[in-house]
N, C-alpha and C positions, 0 to 999 in steps of 0.2 A: 770448700770445707765441708762437703756433705757427709763425710765419714764421721764428723764430730757432731754435727747438728742433730743427727738422728739418735744420739745416745741419750738414754734416760739417766739422769743424775742419781747416783745412789743416795742412801740416807746420809745426811750431813755428818753425823757422828762417825759412821764407818769410813766415809771418805776422808774426814779430817785425820783419822788414825793412819790411813794409807798415805796421805800427803806428808804427814809427820815423818813416816818411815823414809819416804823419798828425800825429804830434806836432810835427814841424817846420812843418807847415802848407803849404797851397798857395793860390794865387790862384784864386778862382772868381767867377762872376757870380751874384749873389743876386737873386732876384725878390721884389719887395715887393707890397703891395696896390694899390688904385686910386690912392692919393694919391702914389705914388712910383714912378719908373721903375727898371728893373733897374740895378744898379750893381756894380762890382768890389769884392770883399771878401777879406780874409785869413781863411781857415778853418783851425782847428787843433784837435787833440784834446789834452785834458789828462788823461793816464792816471791820475794819482794821485787826482784828484777825480772822475773819470768824467764829464767835461763836454765838450761841444762848444762852442767859442767862435768868434765871428767879430768882426772889427774892420775899421776902414778900412785901406786899403793903406798909408796914411801913418803909421799908429800906430807909435810907437817901441817901446812895450812892450805887445804884443797881449794878454799874459796879464792885464794890469791895466786897459788902456784898451780893453776890448772893448765892442762895441755890444750884443751879446746872447749868451745861453748856453742850451744844452739839456742837461738831465741825461739820461745814457744810460738810466737806469732808467725814464724816462718815454717812451722811444721804443717805439711800438707796431708800426710798419711802415716798411720802406724799399723804395721802388719805383724801378725803373729806367725811365727815359723821362719824357715830359712829361705825367704824369698828376696834375695838380693844378689848382686854380682859378687860381693865379698864371700857369701856362703858358697856360691858356685865355684869361685876361684879356689877355695880351700875345701872342696867337697869331700875329699878323702879324710882330711883331719876332722871335719865337722860331723862325720858319721857317728861319732861317739856321743854327740850332743842330742838330747831329746828335742823333738820339734817344739814341745810345749815350753821349753826353757828359752827359746830363741825369739827375738823380735827385731824388727827393722823400723827405723824412723826415716822417712823421706822428707827433706826440707830444702828450702831455698826460695829465691825470688826470680829465677829464670825458668825457662821451659825445662831444661835439663836439671833435674833435682839431684841433690847430694844424698847419699845414703849413710846411715849410721847403724851398723849391724852389731848386735850384742847377744851374748849368752849369759843368762843369769845363773846363779848357783842352784836355784830350785824353781820348780814350777810355780810355787806360790809367789816368790819374788818377781818372776816374770809377769805374772798376772797382775800383781800390784802396780808394777811399772806401766803396763799397758792401760789399765783402768785409770790409774791416777793421772797419767799424761793426757789421755783423751779428755778427762774432765777438766784439767788445767788449761788445755788448748782452747776448749770451748769457752771457758771462763775468761781467758785472756782476750779472745777475739771479741767477746760481747761486753768487755769492760767499759765503764763510762770514760768520757774524755779526760776528766781530772785524774782518774786513776792511771790512764795511759801516760799522761804527762809525768806523773809522779814516778812511775816505773822506769820511764826513759831517763829521767833526771838521775835517779839512783844508779842506773847502769853507767851513765857517763861519770857520775861522781866517784863510784867505786873503781872505775877504770883509771881515773886520775890518781886515786889513792894507790892502786896497784903499781902504776908506773913509778910513782914516788918511792914506794916501798922497795921495789927492785933496784932503783937508783941508789937508795940509801944503803942497801946491803952491799952493792958493788963498791961504793965509796966509803964504807964503814962509818956512815953517819946514822943518826937516829931520827932525822927529820922525815916524816911520812905524811904530814898533814897536807891538805889542799889549801893553797894560798891564794891571795888576790891575783897574783901573777898567773897562776894556773887558771883562774876563772876567766881572765882576759884572753888567754890562749884558747880556752873552750869557746868563747864567743866568736873568735876568729874562725874556728872550725865549723861553726854553724852560720857563717856568713853575716854575722852581726858586726858592722863596721862603725867605729866611733873613735874619736881622738882620746888620748890619754886623759886630758883634763875633763872631758865630758864623762869619761868612764869613771873617774874618781868621784865625780859629783854624785854618782849613784850610791855611794857608800856613806853610811853615817860615821861620825867620828869614832863611835865605839867599835865599829867593824874595821875601820882603817887602823886602829891601834892593835888589832889582833894580828898574830902571825899566821893564823889558820882560819879556815871557814868550815864550820860544821854544815851538815847537810841542810838543816833548816835555813841557814843563811844563804847557802848556795841556791836553794829552791826559791826563796823569797826574792832574791836578786833577779833570778831568771824571770819570774812572774812580773816583776816590776818593769823589766825591759821589754817583755813580750807585748804588752798592751800600750800602743801609742797614746800620746796625750790627747784627751777629749775625743777618743775614738767613737764613743757612743753618739756624739753629736754628728759626726761624719756619717754614721749609719743612716740617718734620716735625710740624707741629701745635702746637708749643710757642710760647714767647715769647722775647724777646731774652735773658731771664735763665735760660732753660731749659738743660737738660743739653747735652752736646756733640752735634755733628752725627754721626749714626751711620755715614755713608759716607765718613768721612775719619779715618784713624787718627791723623794728626798735626794735625788741625784746620786744615791749611793747603792741602793738596793732595788730589786725588782720583786714585788710581792705577787702572790698567786693571781689576784684579780688583774693586776697589770700585765702579767704574762699571758693570761687568757685573752685580754684585749689586744695584745700584740699579735697573737696567733690568729685571731679572727680578722683583724684589720689588715695587717701586713702580709701574713702568710696565706690568707684566703683559705684557711682550713675550715671547711663547712661543718666538720664533725665536732669541732671544739665546743660549739654551742650546746651540744648534748652532754658535755662533761660537767660535773659539779666541782665545787672548789676543792673537795677532798681528793679528786682524781688529779687535779693540777698540783696540789700539795704533795701527793705521792710521787708524782713525776719529779718534782724538785728534790725530794729526799733521795730518790734513787740516783739522781744525777750527782748530787753533792757528796752523798755517802759520808756524812759527818755526824757522829753520834751526838755531839753537843748541840747540833742544830736539828735534831729529830724532835721538833716541837709541833704544836697544832697548826701554826701558820708559819711554815718555813719561808726562806727567801733566797734569792740569788744576789750576790754582789754584782756590780757592773762588770767586773773582770770575769766572773763566772758566767754571766749572761753572754758575754762575747765568746767565751769558751764554748758555750752551747751552740752558738751560731756557726762556729768552725767545726763542730763535732760531726761524727757520722750519723748521730741521731737526727741531725738536721740536713741530711743528704739531699742533693738535688734529685736523685733517683727516687721514684715513687715505688715504695716497697710492695704495693699491691701487685706489681708485675713480677714479683718473685714467685708467685703461684701460677700454676697453669690455668689460664682463663679462656683460651681460644677453643673454638670447636675443633676437636680432634677426630671427627667422624667423616671428613671429606677425603676424596682420593689423594694419594700421596703427591700427585702432580700439583695439588693446590698449595703446597708448602715450600718454603725455602728450607733447605736441609744443611745443617752444619757439616762441612766436608773437609777432609784433609788430603794433602798430596804428599807422596813419599813419607807416609806416617812413621816409618821405621827409623828415619834419620834424626840425628840430634844436632846436625850442623849442615855443612855445604854438601853439594851433590857429588863431590869428587873424592874426598878423602876422610870424611867424618865418620863417627862411630854409628853403627846401626844398633838399636837397642830395643828389647821388649818393653823397657820402661817408657819408651816414647809412645807406645800404644796405650799403656796404662794412663799416662799423663793426658793424652788427647781425649780418651774416653771420659776421664774424670772431669775434663774441661767442658764436656757436653757435646763433643764431636760425635756424629752419628754415621758418617761414611768415612771409612778408613781404607788405606791402600796397602796391598801386599804385592810386592814385586817378587815373583817366584822363579828361581833358577835351579837347575839340576844340582842335587846335593848327594851326600853319602847316605847309605842305608836306605836307598830308594825313596827318600823323602827330600823335598827341596830345601834350599837355603833361601833366605830373603835378604836381598841387598840391592844396591843400585848397580845394575849390570855394566860390565866393561869399565869399571872405575876402581878406585882403591878403597872404597867404603868397606867397612868390616861386614862379616856375614853372621846372621843369626839363624837358628833352626826354625823351620816351619812349625814343628810341633810345639816348641816353646812359645811361639807367637800366638797360636790359637788357644793354648791354655791360658795365656795372659789375657787374651780378649775375653774368654769365658769368665775369668775372675773379675773383670772390671767393666764389662759391657753395660751393666744396668745399675751401677753404683749411683750415678748422677741422674739418670733418666731411664724410665721403663719403656720408652718408645724404641722402635726397631733400629738395629745397627746393621749397616750395609757394608759388606766386605767387597771392595773393588779389587778384583784380582787381575794383575797384569801377568799373563801366562807366558813363560818362556821355557817350560819343562817338557820333557819327553812324555809320550803317551803313558808309558808305564808309571812314571812318577805322578802324573795326573790321576791315575787310578788310585794310587796310594793316598794322594791328597784327599780325594773324595771320601775314602774310607776313614781317614783321620778326622775329617770334618764331622762326619756322622758320629764317630765314636766320642769325640771330645764334647761336641755341642749337644748331642742327644736331641731331646725334644725342643731345645732352643732353635735348632736349625729348621728353616722353612723348606719343606721338601714337596709340598703340593699346594695348589691354589686354595685360597680361602673359600672360594665359591666356584664350582664348576661352570656356572652359567653367568659369571660376572662379565660386565661390559666395560669396566674401567678398573683402574688400580684400586686395591683395598686401601683402607684408611690407616693412619698411625695407630688408632685405638684398636683396630682389629689385629694389628701386628705387634701388640705390646709384648716385650720380652722375647722377640723373635730376632734371629740372625738370618739375614738374606744375602745371597751371593749375587754379585754382578760379574758377569763373565760371558764369553761367547757360548752359544748353544748350537749343537749340530742341526743342520737343516732337517726338517721333517720329511720323511720319505716312506713310501708304502712297503711294508714288510710282508704283505699277504700274497704277492704274486711273484714267482720266480720261474724263468725259462729253464728248460732242460730237466725239470723234476717230474718224473713219472709217478703219479699217484693213482693207484688202482681204485676203481669204483667211486672216484671222487671223494673218498672218505676224508682224508686229511685236508685236501684242497678245499672241500666244502666247509670244513671246520675253520680253516684259516680264513676263508672269505666270509665267515659269519653265517655259514649254512647250517643245515640241520645237525651236523656233527659237532658244532661248537657249543660252548657253555658260557654261562654268565660270569661276571666278576665275583660272584658270591663264593666261588671255589677258593680263591686266594684269601678272601676275607675269613672263611672258616678255618683256613690252615694257619694263617699267621696273624690274624687279629686286625688287619688293616691293609688297605691298598693305596699305595702311592700312585702318582700320575704315571710313572714309567712301569711300575708293576702292573697297572691296569692295562697298559698297552700290550704287555706280554701276555696277560691272561685272556685278552680278547681272542687269542689264537689257541684256545684249548683244543687239542686234537682228540684226546681220548681220556676217559675217566672210568673208574670202577673200583670194586673191592677185590684185592689180591692178597696172597699170603706172603708174610715176611717173617723170617726167623728171628725171634727175640735174642739179642746177644747175651742176656742174663741167664734165662732158664732154658734156652735152646728150643723153645716150643714155637710152632708155626701159629701166627695170629693174623687175623684179617686187619689189613690197613687200607685206608683210602688212598688211591694213587690218582694223580692228575698229570697228564702228559701235555706239555706246551712246546712251543717251537724252540725253547731254550733249555728247559730243564724238566726232570721228572721229580715231582713233589710227592712225598708220602707222609701220612700221619696216622696215628692210632686214634685220633679224635674223628669219629665218623659223623658226617652231616646227617641231618634228619631225613633228607630225601633218600639216602642210601640205607637207612635203617628199615624203612617201611617195606614190607614184603619179603624180608630175608628170614629164613628159618633158623631157629636156634640150634647150635651143634656144639656140644661140650666135649666131644670125643677128642678134640685136639687142643684142649685147654684154652678155649676162646676167652678173651678178655671182654671187658665191658664195651670195648670198641666194636665188637660184633654183636652186641646185644640187640634184641629185636623189640617189637612192640610191647610184648609182655614185660620185658625188662624195663623198658621206658616207663611203662605204667607203674611198675613196682618202684622205680626211682621217684616218680611223682608222689607215690604213696608214702615213701619213707622220708623224703626230704621236704623242706618247707619252701614252697614257692609262693607263699602268700605275702603280698606287699601291703596288706591292711595295717593301719597304724597300731591297732591293738595287738597284733599277732605276736610281737616280741615282748610284750609287757609281762612282768612277773605275775600279775593278778589274773592273766588269762591262762586257763588250764586246758584249753582245747576240748577234745571229746574224751571225757572220763569213761574208762571201760565199765566201771560200776555204776555210772549214771548218778542219779540223785543220792543213792545210798553211799557211794564213795565220797560225794561232796559232803554229806553229813559227817562221815568219819573224819574227813580232813578238818572240818570246822571244830569238831569235838576235840581233835588232837591239839589244835592251836587256840582253844578257847581262852587260854591264859593271856592272849593278846587283847582281850576285852571286847566289849560291844563295838560293832562296826567292822570287825574282822570279816573279810569277804573274799570271794573269788568269782570269776565269770567263766562259764563253760558253754559248750555247744548243747542246745536243748536235745534231750533224748526223745521228747514227745512231739515237738514241732520242728520238723526238719528245716534247717536253714535259719531258725531263730536261735537266740541265746538265752541263758538263764543266769540271773544274779543270785548267788547264794551268800548269806551273811549270818553272823552270830548276833543274837539279841535276846536278852533276858534268859540266859542259860539254855537256849535252844536254837537250832538252825532254822533259818527262814529262806524261802525261795520265791523269786519274782521272775515272771517271764518278761524278757526284753523284746518288745514287739517291733516289727518292721513294716514300713509302708513304702510304696513306690510312687515317686513324684517326679515328673518330667524326665524319666529315664534314670533317675538316681534313687538309691535306697536311703531311707531315713530311719532313725532309731529313736524309740521313746519308751519310758516307763509310765509317765503321766501324759495324758493326751495333749495338754497345752504346752509341754516342754519337749520339742522335737529337735534332734541333733543330726548333723550330716555324717557322723561316724560314731561307732561304738566307743572309740577312744575318747571323743569329746564328751560323750554322755558320762562316762566314769569319772573323768577329770572334774566335770561340773559337780557331781554328787560327792566328791571327796572334799569339796570346799563349801557346798551348799546342802541344806537339809533336804532329804528325800521324805516327802510327806504322803501319807495315804489316810483313809478313814480309820485304819487300825493302828498305825504307828508313824513315827518320824525318827529318822536316823541319818547320821553322816557317815559315809564309808571311810574307814581309817586304814588299818594295816591289812595288806593283802596276805592271803594264805601262801606260805612259801611253796615253791615248786618241789614235788617229790624228787628225791635223789636216789632213784632206783639203781643207779650204777654202783652205789656203795655196797650193794649186796652181790655184785658180780665177781667171779673168780679173777677176771683179768684186771680189776681195779686195785692199784697199790697206793694207798694214801701216803706212805712214808718212804717210798723207794726213791733214791737219787738217780741222776743221770748216769753216774759212774757205775753204780750197782746194776742198773738196767743193762748197760753195755757188757759188763763182765758176765752177767747171768745169761744173756741171750746169745752170746757169741757162738757157742757150739750147737745151738738148737737149729731146727729145720727152718727153711725159708718160709716166711709167713707167720712165724712165732711172734707173739706180741704181748704187750701189757700197756696199761694206761696209768699215768701218774700225774699228780698236780704239777704245774709249772712252778719253778722257783723264781722265775723272772716276773711273773704277773699273778695277781690274786685271781683274776677271772680268766684263767687259762689252764688247759690240760695238755699233756703231750702223749702221743702214741709212739712208743719205742718198738721197733720191729726189725726183723732180720731180712736181709736180701743179699744172696751170694756171698756169705761169710762177712758181711758188713752190717753195721747197725745204723739205721736211719731214725730220725726223730721228726715227727710232724706235729706242729702246734695246732691246738683246737682253741678257738676264742669263744668265750661265753658272752653273748650279747643279749642282755636281758634274760629271758628264759630259753633262748635258742643257743645252739652250739654250732659253730661255723668252722669249716675248713675251706679256705679260699672263698669262693662264691657259693659253696654248698652250705645249706642250713638245715638243721635237724631239731626236732622238738625235745629230744633227750639224747644223752650220751649213749644210752643203750641202743636207740634206733640208729644212731650214727655208726656204731660198731657193727650192728646187724647188717647195715647196708654194705659196709666194706668187707664183710665176710663173703659176699656174693659178687662184689664188684672190685676191680683193682684199685688200690690206694696209690700205688707208685709203680710206674711201668706196668707190669702184668702181675704184680704181687698182691694177693688178697690176704686179709687177716684170717688165716686158716687155723692157727693153733694158739688158743689163749693160754697164757702162762700164769698159773696161780702163785700165791705167795710161797706155798710149800715147795713147788717146783723150782722157783727162783732161789730159795734158800739152799735146796739140794744142789743146784747148778753152781752156786757160789762156793759151796763147800768143796765140791769136786775140783773146781778151778784152783782153789787155795791149796789143796793137797798136791795137785799136779804142777803147781807153779806156772800155770798157763799165762802167757802174755797175749791178751786179746787184741792188742794193737797190731799184730802181724798175722796175716792169714797165710794159707798154704801157698799162695801165689806170690808171696813176697810183697803184696800190696799193703801199704800202711795207712791207717786212718789217723793215727797220732804220730807226730814226729818229736823225738826228744830234742832237747836244746843242743845236744852235741852231734846231731845227725843232720845231713843236708836234706832239705825238703824237696820231695818230688811231687809234681802236680800233673794234672791232665789238661790238655789243651784241645781246642777245636780250631781248625784252619779257617781263616777268613777269606783266603785266596788260594789258588793253586800255585805251587812252586816247583820248578824244574831244577834239579841239582846242577850246579856248574863245576863242582869239584867232587872227588871221590868221598870226601868226609862229610858231604852235605846230604840232607834228606829231601827226597822228592815226595810230594803229597798233593792230592786234589783238594779242591775247595770242600769244606765241611768234614775233612778227615779228622778222626779222633787220634791224637798223638799222646802216648802215655810216657810215664817215667821222665817227665820233662824237668831238667835242672836249669834254674834261672841264675846261672853264675856269671852272666854278662848282660849289659844293658842292650846290646845289639844282636848277639847270637846266643841261642839256647841250645841244649842238647836233649834229644828225645828219641823214642822208639816208634816206628810205624812200619807196617807191612813187612815184617821180618828184618828190617834194618834196625840195628841196635846202636844207641849212643852216637847218633849222627847230628851234625849241626843244622839248625833251622833259624831263619830270620825271625826275631822276636816280634816285629811289627806285622807279621803275617798270621799270627795266631792270637787267641784269647784264652785265658784260664777259665775252665768250666767246672773244676772239681777241687775241693779242698778237704781239710779235716772234717770229721763228723760234726754237724751243726744241727740246731733246732731250726727247721724251715717254716716260714710263714705259709708257704704253699709248696707242696711236692710236685706241682705241675709247671714250675717255671721253665720257660724255654731255655735251653742250654744246660739244664740240669738233668732232665730225664730223657732227652733225645726223642721225644714223641713226634716232632715235626722236623723233617729234613728234606734235602733234595740232592740230586746229582745232575751235573751238566750233561746235556745230550750231544753237544758238539764233539765230533770225533768218536762217538760211541759205536762199538761193534757188539751186536747182539747175536746170541746163539741159543738154541733150544735143545734140551736133551731130557730123556725120560728119568723119572725118579722112582726109587723103591721105598721111600719114606711113607709111613701111613698117612693116607688122605691127600698126599701130594703126588700127582701122576706126571707132572712136567715141571721142570725148572728152567727159568729164563735167566741167562747169565749176560750181564752188561759189563763191558770193559772200555774205559776211556784212556787216552794217552797219559793222563796224570795219575791214574789209579794204580796202586801197588797190587791190590786184591780186587777180584771181580765183585760186582753187586748182583745178588741172586734174589729172584722173585719166584714164589711157588704158585701152581695152578692145580685146581681139582677138576678142570674141564679142558678138553683138548681144543675145542673150537676157540675158547677164550684165549688160550695160549698162542694159537696161530695169529689171531687178530692183533694181539699185543706186540708180538715180535715184528710183524709187518708194520705196525704203526710206529714203533720205535725206530726201525730202519729208515722209514720214510721221513720221520721227524729229524733224524740225524743228518739226512741229506739236505733238508731245508736249513737246519742249523748251520751246516757247513757253508751254504750259499749266503745265509744271513751274515755269518762271520766275515766272509769275504767282502760283502757289500759294506758291512760296518767298518772294516779296516780301511777300505777305500775312502769312505766318508771321513773317517778320523784323520787319515793322512792328508787329505785335501784341506780340511778345516784346521788341522793340528789341534784337535780337541778330542779328548777321550770321552767315550759315551758315559762312563760312570760320573765324570765331572759334569757333562752336559745335562745329565738327568737331574742334577741338583739345582739347575737354573730355572726358576719359575717366573720371576719378574726381573727387571733390569738385565734383559738379554742384550748384550753389546752388539750393535750393528752399525755399519757405515750409514751416515745420514742420507735419506732420500726425501724428495720434496712431495711425495704423495704416498698413498697406501700405507698409512701409519698403523701400527699395531701397538696397543697400549702396553703390552708386556715388554716391548723393545725400547731401547734408549741409545743415544749416541753421545760420544765424547768429542770435545774439540780442544786443541791447544788455544791459548789466548789469542794468538795472531789470527788463526783461521776463524775463530768465533767473532773477533772484532770485525773482520772483513765481511763475514756472512750476516751477522746479526745487525750491524749498524749501517753497512754501506750497500748491501745488495738485497737482502730479503727480510727487512724489518717486520713487515706485516705477516709474512709467512711464519716467522719464528714466534711472534706473539700468539698466533693461532696454534702453532705446534706446542707451545709450552702450557696451553690450557689443559691438555690431556696427556702429553708426552713429557718425559723427563730428559734433561740434558745435563752433561757434566762438562765444566770448563776447567782446564788445569794450566799451570804455568808453562811457558815455552821452554824448550830444551836448553836454550842458551843461558838460562838463569842458573849457572853453576854455583853461585853464592847462596842459592835457596831463597832469593828474594821473591817478593810477591807482586802481582799486578793489582790494580784497583778493582775490587769486586763489585762496586756499587752499580756501574752501568749494566753489568750482566744480571744482577738482581732485578734491575728495573725492567729489563725486557722479559723477565719471567723465568730465567734459567734457575733451576732448583739447586743444583750442586755446584757451588763455586769452590773448587778444591784449592786450598792454600797450604803453604808450608807452615805448620803450627809451631815449628821449632824456631822460626824467625820472628823476632820482635820488631816489626815494622808497622807503618801506618795502616797497611791493608789488614793485617791481623788484628790491630787495635779496633778497626771498624767492624771486623767480623765478630770479635768478642762482644762488642757493644750490641750489635744486632741480635745475637743469639743469647744475650743476657735476658732478653724479654721472654715472656711465657714460661717462667719458671726454669729457665736455662735447660729446657728439655731437648733442645737441638732441632725443633721444628717450629717454624714461624708461618702462620697462615697469611698468604698473600692477600692484599686488599681486594674487596669485592669488585671495585671498578676495573681491575685488570681483566675480568672475565668479559667485559663488553667488547664487541667487535670493533667499535669506534675508538677504543683506547689507543693512545700513542704516548709513550713515555716522554717524548720530546715536545709534546704540545701542552702548554700551560692551560689551554682552554678545554682540555678533555673533561668529559662528564665525571662527576663524583669527587673532584678535588675540592678541598676545603682550605682556601687561602687564609693564612694567619700573619699577624704582625708581631714580631718578637722584639722586645725591648730588654736590653741587658745593661746593668750598671756593674762594672768591675771595680769592686771596692778595695779589697786587700787580699793578702796571702800570708801564709806561714810556712816556715821550714822549707825553703826552696834551695836545696843543697845540690852541688854537682861535684862529687868526688873530692871534697875537701878544698876546692878552689873557691876563691871569692867570686861572687855572682853579681851580674847586672841583669836581672830578669826583666822580661817583657812577656805579655800575654797575647796570644793570637787566637782569635775566635773565627771559626769557619763552619760552613755547612757542607756536608757531603750528601748528595741526594740526586734529585732530578737534574738534568743538564742545565736547566734554566734557573735552578736554585743554588747550584754548587759554586763555592768560592770562598775566599777569605773575606769576612765581614768587618773585622776590626783588628787593629794592632795597637796595643798600648805603648806609651812612652817607656823608655828604658829606666828602670829604677836601680839605684846603686846599692840597694839593701835586699839581701836574699833571706834575711831572718824574719822580718815582719813588714814587708813593703806595703805601702798604701798608694793606690792610684785614684780611686774615686772618679773613674772615667766611664762614659755611657756611649752606647751605640744602639741603633735600631735598624731593622731590615725586615723584609717580607719573605715568607716562604709559601710558595703556591701549591706545593705538594708535600705537606708535612708527613704523610705516611711513608714517604721514601727518605725523609731527611734524618741525618745523624748530626747532632750538634757536637762539635769537637773543640776542646780547649787544649792549646799546647803552650807550655812554659818554655821559653828559650832564653839562653844566656848569650849576651853579646860581649865578645872579647875585645881586646885592645885594637884589633884589626877590623872591627865592625862585622866580624863573622859570627853567625849564630850557631849555638849548640843546643842539642836537646837536653832538657832537664826532666820534664814530666808531661803527662797528658791525661785527658779524661774525655771519654766519648759517651754520648747518651742518645738513644733514639728520641727525637723531639717529642714524640707522643708519650714518652715515659717520664717526663720531668715534672717537678712540682714548682709552683710559682712562689714568689716572695723572696725573702732573704734566705739564701740557701748556701750550703757548703758543697763545693765541688771537690770530692775526694780524689786526689791526684794519684796517678799510677805510673809505674816505670814503663819501659818500652814493651815489656812482656805482659802488660795489663795487670801486674800485681800491685796491690796498694802500697804506697810509700808511707812510712811511719810518721804520723802527725802532720803530713804535708797536705795542705788544702787551700783552695781559693774561697773567697766569700763574694757572692754575687747577689744582685737583686734582679729577678727575671719576671717579666710579664708577657703573657701570650694572649693576644686578642684576635678573635675571629673577625675577618673582614667581610661584611655583608655585601652581597652582589647587588649592583644597582641596575 
């Protein structure tokens, strides 16, 4: 229920209004399954029974004539949007519904949940339903035991009323009341057996004379029958005829002092002694929730006291283990990890449904390792299903999106995707790209530490998704036979010789180096500054080029090492990417690179051009702010020092802020005895404390505002809108610009400028006194604009032509006269699309694609495809390389351009094209002379997948010859690399792109030596049982201390049944993969084990398992703490089995170490399933309690002495509380049964070694 527990309850008044609306009900559109189309229904909340009902709109009494109902206690998740199979089934019909009006309720008591899909009439109504239901579900789950009984009884009572009402209508009678006969039938349905004479004794004469029972009579009779006679005496170990109950002086009520004594004596609750009587009284009030008994000293009746003992508030489970308390900083191999097998299935292995919801359910149950069986599918992406069977198929992309949505809802610790690969190499490559795109930063693509000697910890891998898969064997890519490399140039580079370069090249180009990128970049063959023609203004600009054994990378962002020593040359319109030392120095001068705390503060004015005189003028200007108005500036007299200037008694004053050096650090002070570690700390101090000297004392108050020099500039437009800027700038020259305030943020401005008959907008953020574009900071808006008049702001566009307000008005007037539509340029490119026009976008190719049909488009990786129409989910239409309106696969490209927007940064990758690459494999290079100014040679590169050649310019003949030779030789190596790679891929049946994503959990066959911590092995249960327990026990104990193994069910389990996981946990195997969809004993034990440690999916193995001498089958192993367990099985409530009469018995067993495992006790059969009493005791020892899981099973014995499952409850023995405790019973899927529980008295005693 984690999705509800995290919700903050709204204000009570507001929520009451919302719930009132839900009780009145609203009209919604309900989606049904395949056999029925969506239809309008009346949806309403019944607060007193905690039900959600829906009925036809025409129903006159929706509370009785309802079509269906959901119990709020069964709701597991509420989703906003169209995320259900019903919405997918009617996808076309549901397109007209807004996402915000749709919501889905998932509910049920089995693994496979039911879905209730709804469309509200308005967004507000949908929001009210979602918020209100989440609040009510949380309130329902946390309700006190008496409230739960009351709501259950009302639901049963109203159901009887409804049945009688419908019967009366059909027989044209008016009798709709609940009668004594109805009550007797109700008791039979809850397994309460009694003779008619005994039954009638329960009623008073007054009740017997009545023809009907009101709810109060119904409830009172139920409560009377529920509590056996003299049950309080039985509690203390006696019988019904025993002496008085010792915790009630009057034998009718339990007072706060008596309850406290009970908790201390019987429950062994050591914390109770710290509670005062007020706390105990508050607990009683909260439990009873009776306004008439909200007195200073409340009490519990004996019946209510027994109710408390059976309630969830008295659970055997110790709630302190609901929080994460274990050390999560040890290697992953130190933990048991909750793991699933065939996660996609909702039933058997042969013909059941595969579902994305199965992944969501497993993840929300705390599972951390899930399985994906991948088989070739359509659209070059896999299906997931159980191969060679009749199980249904689901799309790989749908699955990974579901995983992303639910991976970290219950736990923030890593999720492991165990991929069973059956796909072709091509589909594996697409899988890899899909995983990267969907998961983004969540996907682990490089080691946590390059020098690590063991697996990382769960804490290090929080919110990470890790792949378990085969990895290609490592091989040397640096040496290839038959490749002739002259002068050893490329060979030396490839081998790490003088021609090679470090990894910093790729870092500077793309902002980071993954493990496999690093492998590629270690083979840098050649690098340098070359000319590349800008596609926008057609000018040749210097770019940094890096040639590797796989690709030629180029970027306009030139590294510092290439800037030094290069001469400035503006003849060819060089951008800032070719700027030299003087430009870099100017950049440092113009921009703010200071990270001192004071530097961005409004009170710091930097170096004032007018010095002290300017400071005086500023203080005079703002003297109305009063004494204490101040500013801090750089000292004009003492270089490196600062001056404090402030207004006092109608005149400016100035103090020198002195600096001193201590232990390599700079200290600041005004008064010798008050020294600060920063200028910022000094000012903060004197804004709160008096600054005293022999002449004055003052507290610094309001800072002098920063000068707004930009307001006097022609290019600043304080009242121009975005639309006006676009209309006025449209026909002006490239680089025309204006600056205007942002309408989206108070502390922001926008530069609107022209580029190739398009308008771009760049946002400037004001941070304190500084103005920032991306990571660049300036001390004023004027200095920012000045910098970008000499350096490109976007691609190679500088702010060349400031547009004044007069010029803008003139341009707007001309456009109005001519009726110009600025949204369409001369090339037909549109920045704005009308609602009646089909939107065209620009895309960038993620992979190369070779056309298979005449109407398809061929393109290389990184190709820019224009005029793309997204009129189909699988195939789009676009233009590239002279080919017009050809089909392209949608999953091979990504959209990189849209309508004009305000950008946070104009340098985002994929928007400006400043960094890109072309593949070298199959490249043919040719050199020819050029007659363009400044370019004497052009190098043309053509690959098999390119429609148009790639051209580089040179101003030096020698450099041109060196580069064509290097590219030809690199292409030869790339060809041999590709051949070797294909061979490796075919042998291992693993695509390199997929292999590159495997960092840890590399799947390998088990070997008995030479273990590598990043590798792991998987075993079917039969093989694991043979190797772990019969052949190599000590070997595997040692293996599991540092390595991870996974054990999964044998293939013969077509019914999706599970094996006993406990012995495999005991030998240290971390991932015991079970069929989560199957409600059997194995999964019940699994759920109990991983309920511990906050249900985070990771349980730290006991420290004694690290010892070399440890043997799970030896009770004398070091570190075990033997205990004696005494259990008295007192009574139970509500033991129902499908409406049949029950003869329940309780089985107590321990599942743990081999020497502890077994059934410890079986009670006698009781012929009462309503409120049976046993009062039977058992005692046993557990020699390894760390491994032990205490299990209770309730069985029903039929007339043939055959037993049937009714309920169960499992608890790690180390997580139980002692004393009189309630064992909350669960169904076979470990979901709580309503009001069903056992009452036991449990004592656990440590056995001292002799």
